[in-house]
Every structure is written in C-alpha cells, then in structure tokens.
C-alpha positions in Angstrom: -16.2 0.6 -11.3 -17.0 0.7 -15.1 -14.1 -0.4 -17.5 -12.2 2.9 -18.2 -9.9 1.6 -20.9 -9.7 3.7 -24.1 -11.9 6.5 -22.6 -11.2 9.9 -24.1 -13.0 12.0 -21.5 -12.4 12.2 -17.8 -14.0 14.5 -15.2 -12.0 17.2 -13.4 -12.4 15.2 -10.2 -11.1 11.9 -11.9 -8.2 13.9 -13.4 -7.2 15.3 -10.0 -7.5 12.1 -8.2 -5.9 9.7 -10.7 -2.6 7.9 -10.6 -0.2 9.0 -13.4 2.3 6.4 -14.3 5.2 6.1 -16.7 7.6 3.2 -17.6 11.2 3.8 -18.8 13.0 0.9 -20.5 14.7 -0.5 -23.6 12.8 -1.3 -26.7 10.9 -4.7 -26.6 12.1 -5.4 -23.0 10.6 -5.1 -19.6 10.8 -1.7 -17.9 13.7 -0.7 -15.9 12.1 2.2 -14.1 8.5 2.9 -13.0 7.1 6.2 -11.8 3.7 6.9 -10.3 2.4 10.4 -9.3 -0.7 11.1 -7.5 -0.1 14.2 -5.4 1.6 17.6 -6.0 4.6 16.8 -3.8 5.8 17.2 -0.3 6.4 20.9 -0.9 6.3 23.1 -4.1 8.5 20.6 -5.8 6.7 17.8 -7.6 7.1 14.3 -6.3 6.8 10.8 -7.8 7.1 7.4 -6.4 9.7 5.4 -8.3 10.8 1.8 -8.4 13.6 0.1 -10.1 12.1 -3.0 -11.7 15.3 -4.6 -13.2 17.5 -6.4 -10.7 20.6 -5.4 -12.8 19.9 -1.8 -11.7 19.7 -2.6 -8.1 23.0 -0.7 -7.2 21.4 2.5 -8.2 18.8 2.1 -5.3 21.7 2.4 -2.8 22.7 5.9 -4.3 19.4 7.5 -3.2 17.0 6.7 -0.3 13.9 7.6 -2.2 13.8 4.7 -4.8 13.4 0.9 -4.1 13.9 -2.3 -6.1 10.7 -4.2 -6.9 9.9 -6.8 -9.4 7.6 -5.3 -12.1 4.5 -7.4 -10.9 5.0 -6.2 -7.3 5.4 -2.7 -8.4 2.2 -2.8 -10.5 0.4 -4.6 -7.7 1.4 -1.7 -5.4 -0.2 0.8 -7.9 -3.3 -1.2 -8.2 -3.7 -1.4 -4.5 -3.5 2.3 -4.3 -5.9 2.8 -7.2 -8.4 0.4 -5.8 -8.3 1.7 -2.1 -9.6 5.0 -3.2 -11.2 4.2 -6.4 -8.7 6.1 -8.6 -8.1 5.8 -12.4 -4.6 4.9 -13.7 -3.4 7.2 -16.6 -0.4 7.1 -18.8 0.3 9.1 -22.0 -0.2 6.3 -24.3 -1.0 2.4 -24.1 2.6 1.6 -23.8 2.1 1.0 -20.1 -0.9 -1.1 -20.7 1.0 -3.2 -23.3 3.7 -3.5 -20.7 1.4 -5.0 -18.2 -0.1 -7.3 -20.8 3.3 -8.6 -21.7 5.2 -8.8 -18.5 2.6 -9.3 -15.7 -0.6 -10.5 -17.4 -1.8 -11.8 -13.9 -2.7 -8.0 -13.2 -4.0 -7.2 -16.7 -7.8 -7.4 -16.0 -7.6 -5.1 -12.9 -5.2 -2.7 -14.6 -7.2 -2.5 -17.8 -10.3 -1.7 -15.9 -8.9 1.5 -14.6 -6.6 2.5 -17.4 -6.9 5.7 -19.4 -4.9 6.7 -22.4 -4.0 10.3 -21.6 -3.2 11.1 -25.3 -6.8 10.2 -26.2 -8.1 12.7 -23.5 -5.8 15.4 -24.9 -6.8 14.8 -28.5 -10.6 15.1 -27.5 -9.9 18.4 -25.7 -7.9 19.8 -28.7 -10.8 18.9 -30.9 -13.6 20.0 -28.6 -12.0 23.1 -27.2 -9.3 24.3 -29.4 -10.8 24.0 -33.0 -8.7 20.9 -33.7 -5.5 23.1 -33.4 -2.7 20.6 -32.6 0.9 20.5 -31.5 3.5 19.6 -34.1 3.2 15.9 -33.0 1.2 13.9 -30.6 4.1 13.4 -28.3 3.8 14.5 -24.7 6.6 16.9 -25.1 4.7 19.0 -27.6 1.6 19.1 -25.4 3.8 20.2 -22.5 5.1 22.9 -24.6 1.5 23.9 -25.6 0.5 24.4 -22.0 3.9 25.9 -21.0 5.0 23.2 -18.7 8.6 23.5 -18.1 10.9 20.4 -18.1 14.3 20.7 -16.4 17.4 20.9 -18.5 18.7 17.5 -19.3 15.4 15.8 -18.6 13.7 16.2 -21.9 12.7 13.5 -24.2 14.9 11.5 -26.6 17.7 10.2 -24.2 15.8 7.6 -22.0 16.7 4.4 -24.0 20.1 5.5 -24.7 20.8 6.4 -21.0 19.4 3.0 -19.9 21.5 1.2 -22.5 24.7 3.0 -21.4 24.1 2.5 -17.7 23.1 -1.2 -18.2 26.4 -1.9 -20.1 28.4 -0.4 -17.2 26.5 -2.4 -14.5 27.0 -5.6 -16.5 30.6 -5.4 -15.4 29.6 -6.3 -12.0 31.3 -3.4 -10.2 28.1 -1.7 -8.8 28.2 1.9 -8.4 32.0 2.0 -8.5 31.8 1.0 -12.1 29.7 4.0 -13.1 31.2 7.4 -14.1 30.0 10.7 -12.7 28.4 11.3 -16.3 26.7 8.0 -16.1 25.2 8.7 -12.6 24.2 12.2 -13.8 22.5 10.6 -16.8 20.5 8.3 -14.5 19.5 11.2 -12.2 18.3 13.0 -15.5 16.4 9.8 -16.5 14.6 9.8 -13.0 13.8 13.5 -13.5 12.5 12.8 -17.0 10.2 10.2 -15.5 9.0 12.6 -13.0 8.0 15.2 -15.6 6.4 12.6 -17.8 4.1 11.7 -14.8 3.4 15.2 -13.7 3.3 16.7 -17.1 0.6 14.1 -18.1 -1.4 15.0 -15.1 -1.2 18.8 -15.9 -2.4 18.1 -19.4 -5.3 15.9 -18.2 -6.4 18.3 -15.5 -6.6 21.2 -17.8 -8.3 19.1 -20.5 -10.8 17.9 -18.2 -11.5 21.3 -16.7 -11.9 23.0 -20.2 -14.1 20.2 -21.5 -16.3 20.3 -18.4 -16.7 24.2 -18.8 -17.8 24.2 -22.3 
C-alpha cells in the first residue's frame, strides 16, 4: 500500500478498519503500556488490547488476565502483523507513537511508518473543511472528545498518566511486587488502563466522524 505517514485525510472505510494505538510512559523513556483498539468491543463496552512493555511493571500483569508482558518491539510487531494481515492503517493522535517506534524499535520503523496516520492532522483538516475552522480550545485529544461529546470515565481523564507511572514505578522498584502497592496505587493503575482505552477509542470516534463528514461534503 502507499505510504500513509502524515496524511490528513482518510476514507470512512479506512477509519473504521484502522488500528488505533496509544503509548503511555514517562518523558523521554520507552513506553510502559501500549493499547490498540480495532473493534467496538465484546459487548457494548469498548475493548482494547493492552500490553505492558516495561519488565518493571510485570507484577501488574498478574493482577488481571486481560493484559500481558511483551517487550516493546514484540508488541509493535504484533500490531504490524494485524495491520498487514488485513491491510489496515495504524492511527495515533499525534506522532508521539511514531517517534517512539523510531527511537525504541527502529527495526520496525519502515513498516510502521508506511501505515501510520496522525489523527490530529485528520481532525484539523475536518475542522477546517467542515466546521469553518472552528476549533476546540487546544489541539489535545481531550478537547476534541469534548467537542464530539465523547464521555470519559471519572478518574480516566488526561493529566495523570505520567504521574501515575512514576508513583507505581517507585513502589515496584522496592521489589515487593503487588504486595508493595497500596490500594490507591492499584486504583491509579486501573485508571491509567482505562485512560489508555479511551485514548484509543476516542481517537477512533473522532476519525470516523471526521472521515464521514469530509466524504459527505
């Protein structure tokens, strides 16, 4: 397929079939958590495939049976295989995830970049083309989610991810595993996972709506 990087338009079919990803991590370090959404969910509840990509956080994979430990290159390879198997795009809100692949698993960069789409560029084109350049207060995903009235769970909003990762990492560095985490720290980790889910599914909601409205002009 043609190189998709930095496209600012995708078709409705591409938007619905794409894989929507999000990395959570500390500044200037490799991601700790990776999420990937490509379907609505097993029921009415949104679902996202998630992997812990930092071995320090391995104890948290024993707390839930729906998350696994995978080195970042292996997790990205799994996403690439899913995308290539059915010719899907890989979409993230900004180029943060593209830069993460470039820095931490460059062996996958060419394949990843060939399918990558910056969702914020898609949203900006949609805003300018269909909404007379009216824009949210910022270009952050949270403001676009508010614009389309996408509801995010209490505790799973933006602004706490890096702080949560730092707090949980400090506790895990003591070597006590789950026993070394307080209930509040475990709750913050669960909130982080939910935040990651909403980032993936919210990005999809924005892109599908944008693609539909641009196509219908």
